[in-house]
C-alpha positions as CSV (number, residue, x, y, z in Angstrom):
1,X,6.6,-8.3,-2.4
2,X,5.9,-10.8,0.4
3,X,2.6,-12.5,-0.8
4,X,0.1,-13.2,1.8
5,X,-2.2,-16.0,2.4
6,X,-5.9,-16.1,3.1
7,X,-7.3,-18.1,6.2
8,X,-10.7,-19.8,6.9
9,X,-12.3,-16.5,7.9
10,X,-10.8,-14.7,4.3
11,X,-8.4,-12.8,6.2
12,X,-5.0,-12.5,4.8
13,X,-1.8,-13.9,6.5
14,X,1.1,-12.0,6.3
15,X,3.6,-12.8,9.4
16,X,5.9,-9.6,8.9
17,X,7.0,-6.6,10.4
18,X,5.0,-3.6,10.1
19,X,5.9,0.1,11.1
20,X,4.6,1.2,14.4
21,X,1.7,3.2,13.3
22,X,0.2,1.0,10.9
23,X,-2.3,-0.6,13.2
24,X,-4.3,3.1,13.5
25,X,-3.7,3.7,9.8
26,X,-5.6,0.3,9.1
27,X,-8.2,1.1,11.7
28,X,-8.9,4.1,10.3
29,X,-9.5,2.6,6.8
30,X,-11.5,0.2,8.1
31,X,-9.4,-3.0,7.5
32,X,-9.2,-5.3,10.9
33,X,-5.7,-6.6,11.4
34,X,-4.4,-8.8,14.0
35,X,-0.7,-7.7,15.5
36,X,1.2,-9.2,18.5
37,X,4.5,-7.5,19.9
38,X,7.7,-9.3,19.5
39,X,8.9,-9.6,22.8
40,X,11.7,-12.0,22.1
41,X,14.9,-9.9,20.5
42,X,16.0,-13.1,18.3
43,X,12.5,-13.3,16.7
44,X,12.4,-9.2,16.2
45,X,15.9,-9.4,14.9
46,X,15.0,-12.1,12.3
47,X,11.9,-10.2,11.3
48,X,13.9,-6.9,11.0
49,X,16.7,-8.9,8.7
50,X,13.5,-10.6,6.6
51,X,11.9,-7.1,6.3
52,X,15.4,-6.1,4.7
53,X,15.2,-8.7,2.2
54,X,11.8,-7.7,1.5
55,X,12.7,-3.9,0.7
56,X,15.7,-5.2,-1.3
57,X,13.6,-7.3,-3.2
58,X,11.1,-4.3,-3.9
59,X,13.9,-2.0,-4.5
60,X,15.1,-4.6,-7.6
61,X,11.5,-4.7,-8.6
62,X,11.3,-1.1,-9.0
63,X,8.0,-1.2,-7.0
64,X,8.6,2.2,-5.6
65,X,11.2,4.9,-6.1
66,X,14.9,4.2,-5.4
67,X,14.9,6.9,-2.7
68,X,11.4,5.6,-0.9
69,X,13.1,2.1,-0.8
70,X,16.5,3.2,0.1
71,X,15.3,5.4,3.0
72,X,13.0,2.5,4.5
73,X,16.1,0.0,4.2
74,X,18.3,2.9,6.1
75,X,15.6,3.0,8.8
76,X,15.8,-0.9,9.1
77,X,19.5,-1.0,9.5
78,X,19.3,1.8,11.9
79,X,16.9,-0.5,14.0
80,X,18.8,-3.5,13.3
81,X,22.1,-1.4,15.0
82,X,20.0,-0.6,17.8
83,X,18.9,-4.3,18.2
84,X,22.1,-5.8,18.1
85,X,23.2,-2.9,20.5
86,X,26.1,-1.6,18.1
87,X,27.1,1.7,18.7
88,X,26.5,3.9,15.1
89,X,30.1,5.1,15.7
90,X,31.0,1.4,15.4
91,X,29.7,1.5,12.0
92,X,31.0,4.2,10.7
93,X,34.4,3.0,12.2
94,X,34.0,-0.3,10.3
95,X,33.0,1.3,7.2
96,X,36.1,3.5,7.0
97,X,38.2,0.7,7.6
98,X,36.5,-1.4,4.9
99,X,36.9,1.7,2.2
100,X,40.5,1.8,3.4
101,X,41.4,-1.6,3.0
102,X,39.4,-2.9,0.0
103,X,38.1,0.7,-1.6
104,X,34.5,1.4,-2.5
105,X,32.2,0.8,-5.3
106,X,33.1,4.1,-7.3
107,X,35.0,2.3,-10.3
108,X,31.5,0.2,-10.5
109,X,33.9,-2.7,-10.8
110,X,32.3,-6.3,-11.5
111,X,34.2,-9.6,-10.6
112,X,34.0,-12.0,-13.8
113,X,36.3,-15.2,-13.1
114,X,39.5,-15.5,-11.2
115,X,41.7,-18.0,-9.4
């Protein structure tokens, strides 16, 4: 999980992407937050990539059930596909080609060493 720092006003500083409804949810709880809209595509993509890394770490740390984390990561991947202007069918084709060329992960193979 991303650790928040406190500023002079004792507000925690996060600097991370949040879900669209979080401002309303936090306001309903009486928790003040400050947000801004990421207008720059590169900044939004970087924030999505950082969010994906954050969620992978939470999955590894078993902070939430795997189903919850994987579903969230899929949402982030879908947002990245859209942000990079990639067609979902192109992703599916790339996956199919990779599977055909190199296989999947069904055999649970782990590389120990090689030349």
